[in-house]
Z-matrix of the N, CA and C atoms (Angstrom, degrees):
N
C 1 1.443
C 2 1.539 1 111.58
N 3 1.330 2 115.02 1 -43.03
C 4 1.458 3 118.54 2 179.74
C 5 1.522 4 111.62 3 -64.01
N 6 1.320 5 116.63 4 -35.84
C 7 1.470 6 120.47 5 179.24
C 8 1.524 7 110.14 6 -63.23
N 9 1.326 8 116.77 7 -41.04
C 10 1.459 9 120.08 8 177.94
C 11 1.519 10 111.29 9 -61.22
N 12 1.327 11 115.43 10 -43.45
C 13 1.455 12 120.20 11 -179.40
C 14 1.526 13 110.75 12 -65.71
N 15 1.320 14 116.56 13 -41.37
C 16 1.465 15 119.91 14 178.01
C 17 1.525 16 111.09 15 -63.64
N 18 1.322 17 116.81 16 -42.04
C 19 1.459 18 120.52 17 177.90
C 20 1.520 19 111.07 18 -61.98
N 21 1.319 20 115.64 19 -41.90
C 22 1.464 21 120.49 20 179.17
C 23 1.528 22 110.74 21 -63.40
N 24 1.325 23 116.59 22 -43.98
C 25 1.460 24 120.96 23 178.34
C 26 1.512 25 111.12 24 -64.64
N 27 1.337 26 116.10 25 -38.80
C 28 1.467 27 119.97 26 179.49
C 29 1.523 28 110.84 27 -65.86
N 30 1.334 29 117.07 28 -42.98
C 31 1.461 30 120.00 29 178.08
C 32 1.525 31 111.39 30 -63.61
N 33 1.314 32 115.58 31 -39.32
C 34 1.473 33 120.93 32 178.41
C 35 1.527 34 109.56 33 -62.96
N 36 1.317 35 116.53 34 -44.75
C 37 1.461 36 121.43 35 178.07
C 38 1.527 37 110.44 36 -62.45
N 39 1.329 38 116.72 37 -43.85
C 40 1.466 39 120.91 38 179.29
C 41 1.523 40 111.84 39 -59.49
N 42 1.330 41 116.51 40 -41.03
C 43 1.477 42 120.00 41 178.41
C 44 1.529 43 111.34 42 -62.75
N 45 1.325 44 116.18 43 -41.89
C 46 1.467 45 119.15 44 179.39
C 47 1.527 46 110.60 45 -66.14
N 48 1.306 47 116.76 46 -38.58
C 49 1.456 48 120.55 47 179.67
C 50 1.521 49 110.69 48 -67.72
N 51 1.322 50 117.95 49 -40.62
C 52 1.455 51 121.34 50 178.38
C 53 1.533 52 110.61 51 -63.85
N 54 1.292 53 116.05 52 -39.19
C 55 1.459 54 120.29 53 178.71
C 56 1.528 55 110.15 54 -63.35
N 57 1.326 56 117.04 55 -41.58
C 58 1.457 57 120.78 56 177.19
C 59 1.527 58 109.99 57 -65.46
N 60 1.312 59 117.39 58 -36.06
C 61 1.465 60 121.62 59 179.70
C 62 1.507 61 113.33 60 -62.23
N 63 1.317 62 118.18 61 -23.64
C 64 1.470 63 120.65 62 176.32
C 65 1.519 64 111.04 63 -66.51
N 66 1.325 65 116.18 64 -33.35
C 67 1.461 66 120.54 65 -178.24
C 68 1.532 67 112.46 66 -90.83
N 69 1.333 68 116.46 67 -30.60
C 70 1.461 69 121.63 68 -179.79
C 71 1.530 70 108.83 69 -128.19
N 72 1.334 71 117.72 70 85.91
C 73 1.461 72 120.62 71 -174.50
C 74 1.540 73 114.28 72 -60.29
N 75 1.320 74 119.05 73 -30.89
C 76 1.451 75 121.44 74 -178.81
C 77 1.519 76 112.59 75 -66.63
N 78 1.328 77 116.66 76 -26.02
C 79 1.464 78 120.75 77 -179.11
C 80 1.524 79 110.25 78 -68.31
N 81 1.313 80 117.06 79 -34.34
C 82 1.464 81 120.59 80 -179.76
C 83 1.521 82 111.51 81 -62.79
N 84 1.337 83 117.11 82 -33.47
C 85 1.457 84 120.41 83 179.58
C 86 1.532 85 111.02 84 -67.62
N 87 1.320 86 117.23 85 -34.03
C 88 1.460 87 121.04 86 179.49
C 89 1.521 88 112.45 87 -65.36
N 90 1.301 89 117.39 88 -14.05
C 91 1.455 90 121.34 89 -176.55
C 92 1.529 91 113.01 90 -79.75
N 93 1.303 92 117.63 91 -15.80
C 94 1.463 93 119.76 92 -178.36
C 95 1.534 94 110.93 93 -64.13
N 96 1.340 95 117.75 94 150.41
C 97 1.466 96 121.75 95 -172.76
C 98 1.527 97 115.00 96 -59.82
N 99 1.305 98 119.18 97 -28.69
C 100 1.451 99 121.44 98 -178.04
C 101 1.516 100 114.59 99 -75.51
N 102 1.305 101 118.17 100 -4.83
C 103 1.455 102 122.93 101 -174.71
C 104 1.526 103 113.54 102 -103.09
N 105 1.310 104 119.27 103 22.21
C 106 1.465 105 121.34 104 -174.26
C 107 1.531 106 111.29 105 -58.10
N 108 1.315 107 118.22 106 -52.74
C 109 1.465 108 120.98 107 -178.03
C 110 1.524 109 110.87 108 -63.74
N 111 1.320 110 116.64 109 -45.17
C 112 1.462 111 120.45 110 178.70
C 113 1.521 112 111.92 111 -62.67
N 114 1.304 113 115.73 112 -38.64
C 115 1.463 114 121.04 113 -178.99
C 116 1.531 115 110.81 114 -64.94
N 117 1.321 116 116.50 115 -41.54
C 118 1.461 117 120.20 116 179.82
C 119 1.524 118 110.90 117 -67.23
N 120 1.343 119 116.16 118 -41.37
C 121 1.464 120 120.15 119 178.50
C 122 1.528 121 110.61 120 -63.38
N 123 1.333 122 117.09 121 -47.48
C 124 1.472 123 121.33 122 179.47
C 125 1.526 124 109.87 123 -61.73
N 126 1.318 125 117.45 124 -42.64
C 127 1.463 126 121.08 125 -178.93
C 128 1.532 127 110.70 126 -62.18
N 129 1.322 128 117.29 127 -45.27
C 130 1.463 129 120.20 128 179.16
C 131 1.526 130 111.67 129 -65.62
N 132 1.327 131 117.00 130 -38.89
C 133 1.472 132 119.75 131 177.00
C 134 1.526 133 111.38 132 -64.66
N 135 1.335 134 116.60 133 -39.35
C 136 1.462 135 119.43 134 177.63
C 137 1.520 136 111.61 135 -64.87
N 138 1.313 137 117.09 136 -41.65
C 139 1.475 138 120.31 137 179.99
C 140 1.527 139 110.55 138 -66.10
N 141 1.325 140 116.22 139 -44.22
C 142 1.475 141 119.43 140 178.59
C 143 1.528 142 110.16 141 -64.65
N 144 1.326 143 117.28 142 -44.41
C 145 1.462 144 120.54 143 177.48
C 146 1.518 145 112.16 144 -63.33
N 147 1.310 146 117.41 145 -32.80
C 148 1.457 147 121.17 146 179.33
C 149 1.517 148 112.21 147 -67.86
N 150 1.319 149 116.60 148 -29.25
C 151 1.459 150 118.59 149 177.40
C 152 1.526 151 111.49 150 -69.64
N 153 1.322 152 116.73 151 -17.36
C 154 1.460 153 121.67 152 175.42
C 155 1.525 154 109.84 153 -99.14
N 156 1.308 155 116.77 154 37.77
C 157 1.458 156 123.41 155 -172.30
C 158 1.501 157 115.51 156 -62.29
N 159 1.314 158 118.48 157 -16.17
C 160 1.455 159 119.35 158 -179.13
C 161 1.528 160 112.30 159 -79.62
N 162 1.307 161 117.33 160 -9.47
C 163 1.462 162 121.01 161 177.45
C 164 1.529 163 109.87 162 -78.29
N 165 1.339 164 118.02 163 154.68
C 166 1.471 165 121.27 164 -172.52
C 167 1.531 166 116.21 165 -56.64
N 168 1.325 167 118.90 166 -51.31
C 169 1.473 168 120.68 167 -174.57
C 170 1.522 169 111.28 168 -82.45
N 171 1.312 170 115.48 169 -37.73
C 172 1.454 171 120.29 170 -178.56
C 173 1.525 172 108.64 171 -79.15
N 174 1.310 173 115.92 172 154.91
C 175 1.454 174 118.41 173 -179.93
C 176 1.514 175 111.48 174 -153.24
N 177 1.309 176 114.64 175 165.82
C 178 1.453 177 120.23 176 179.79
C 179 1.529 178 111.70 177 -67.09
N 180 1.324 179 118.00 178 -16.08
C 181 1.456 180 122.51 179 177.97
C 182 1.524 181 111.68 180 -64.17
N 183 1.329 182 116.55 181 -19.11
C 184 1.453 183 120.90 182 -177.14
C 185 1.526 184 112.47 183 -72.84
N 186 1.330 185 117.39 184 -27.21
C 187 1.466 186 120.92 185 -178.23
C 188 1.528 187 110.88 186 -64.47
N 189 1.356 188 119.48 187 -53.11
C 190 1.470 189 117.88 188 179.35
C 191 1.519 190 113.50 189 -62.33
N 192 1.321 191 117.01 190 -34.06
C 193 1.456 192 119.47 191 178.53
C 194 1.524 193 111.16 192 -66.38
N 195 1.317 194 116.52 193 -41.12
C 196 1.467 195 120.73 194 176.71
C 197 1.525 196 111.60 195 -64.42
N 198 1.333 197 116.38 196 -41.37
C 199 1.472 198 119.64 197 177.28
C 200 1.525 199 111.10 198 -64.44
N 201 1.313 200 115.68 199 -37.74
C 202 1.468 201 119.74 200 178.58
C 203 1.517 202 110.95 201 -62.83
N 204 1.315 203 116.76 202 -41.21
C 205 1.475 204 119.57 203 177.14
C 206 1.524 205 111.63 204 -66.75
N 207 1.330 206 116.67 205 -38.25
C 208 1.473 207 119.01 206 177.14
C 209 1.523 208 111.27 207 -66.56
N 210 1.314 209 117.07 208 -32.89
C 211 1.462 210 121.11 209 -177.56
C 212 1.527 211 112.01 210 -65.58
N 213 1.303 212 117.74 211 -20.80
C 214 1.467 213 119.71 212 177.05
C 215 1.525 214 109.95 213 -61.02
N 216 1.324 215 116.15 214 -38.77
C 217 1.450 216 121.28 215 -177.09
C 218 1.525 217 113.62 216 -98.52
N 219 1.326 218 117.80 217 -12.89
C 220 1.465 219 122.14 218 -179.10
C 221 1.531 220 107.53 219 -119.71
N 222 1.323 221 117.73 220 94.51
C 223 1.466 222 121.18 221 -175.42
C 224 1.537 223 114.43 222 -58.99
N 225 1.325 224 118.02 223 -25.71
C 226 1.463 225 120.24 224 179.85
C 227 1.538 226 111.95 225 -65.03
N 228 1.317 227 117.65 226 -22.99
C 229 1.461 228 121.72 227 178.70
C 230 1.529 229 113.30 228 -84.36
N 231 1.319 230 117.40 229 -17.22
C 232 1.466 231 120.43 230 -171.62
C 233 1.519 232 113.62 231 -63.77
N 234 1.318 233 117.90 232 -50.20
C 235 1.465 234 120.63 233 -177.25
C 236 1.527 235 112.11 234 -64.04
N 237 1.338 236 119.19 235 -49.11
C 238 1.465 237 118.12 236 179.60
C 239 1.528 238 113.02 237 -63.59
N 240 1.325 239 116.97 238 -38.83
C 241 1.465 240 119.46 239 179.61
C 242 1.521 241 111.80 240 -66.47
N 243 1.315 242 117.02 241 -39.68
C 244 1.461 243 120.40 242 177.31
C 245 1.522 244 110.10 243 -61.37
N 246 1.319 245 116.53 244 -42.94
C 247 1.463 246 120.00 245 179.87
C 248 1.530 247 111.31 246 -64.34
N 249 1.324 248 116.71 247 -40.57
C 250 1.469 249 120.34 248 178.70
C 251 1.519 250 110.76 249 -65.69
N 252 1.315 251 117.48 250 -43.06
C 253 1.466 252 121.03 251 -179.77
C 254 1.517 253 110.78 252 -63.02
N 255 1.316 254 116.31 253 -46.03
C 256 1.460 255 120.20 254 -179.31
C 257 1.529 256 110.17 255 -64.19
N 258 1.325 257 116.99 256 -44.98
C 259 1.463 258 120.53 257 178.55
C 260 1.523 259 112.39 258 -61.38
N 261 1.321 260 116.77 259 -41.60
C 262 1.466 261 121.55 260 178.89
C 263 1.508 262 111.02 261 -64.36
N 264 1.321 263 116.24 262 -41.83
C 265 1.454 264 119.57 263 179.80
C 266 1.523 265 111.03 264 -64.80
N 267 1.331 266 116.71 265 -38.91
C 268 1.461 267 120.56 266 177.05
C 269 1.520 268 111.66 267 -63.63
N 270 1.342 269 115.76 268 -44.45
C 271 1.472 270 119.40 269 178.28
C 272 1.521 271 111.48 270 -62.13
N 273 1.315 272 117.29 271 -40.66
C 274 1.472 273 120.17 272 177.72
C 275 1.534 274 111.22 273 -62.77
N 276 1.317 275 116.03 274 -41.59
C 277 1.464 276 119.64 275 178.12
C 278 1.523 277 110.49 276 -61.68
N 279 1.310 278 117.35 277 -44.44
C 280 1.462 279 120.38 278 178.83
C 281 1.525 280 111.67 279 -63.65
N 282 1.342 281 117.11 280 -40.74
C 283 1.451 282 119.65 281 177.33
C 284 1.514 283 112.16 282 -63.85
N 285 1.314 284 117.01 283 -41.35
C 286 1.481 285 120.02 284 178.00
C 287 1.509 286 111.38 285 -62.41
N 288 1.318 287 117.09 286 -41.72
C 289 1.461 288 120.04 287 177.74
C 290 1.527 289 110.99 288 -63.73
N 291 1.304 290 116.23 289 -39.52
C 292 1.465 291 121.43 290 -179.41
C 293 1.525 292 110.54 291 -65.93
N 294 1.340 293 117.16 292 -42.18
C 295 1.444 294 121.27 293 -179.46
C 296 1.532 295 112.55 294 -68.47
N 297 1.317 296 116.60 295 -34.42
C 298 1.465 297 120.36 296 -179.14
C 299 1.524 298 112.18 297 -71.43
N 300 1.288 299 116.07 298 -20.63
C 301 1.458 300 118.45 299 175.38
C 302 1.441 301 111.43 300 117.97
């Protein structure tokens, strides 16, 4: 039973990552197995840079992206991150509908 749930969570995470890859094609390349060390370094740099979000180039958007990259190698992060991404996307959709009238 746990294996089924893990597979379901993994597929859900994969779908969210693929969706992000449509907007940021370079991120999809980091997902390949040979990029583990690079992926962890990039993820940590994004998280650290995201904490400096008040600066012009850096932004708070970097934190979720860094966590998403870390979640590739840390399965415990996959389910919560997928839920946050889906919830955020739903809230954005509702806000857009509200703004349009």
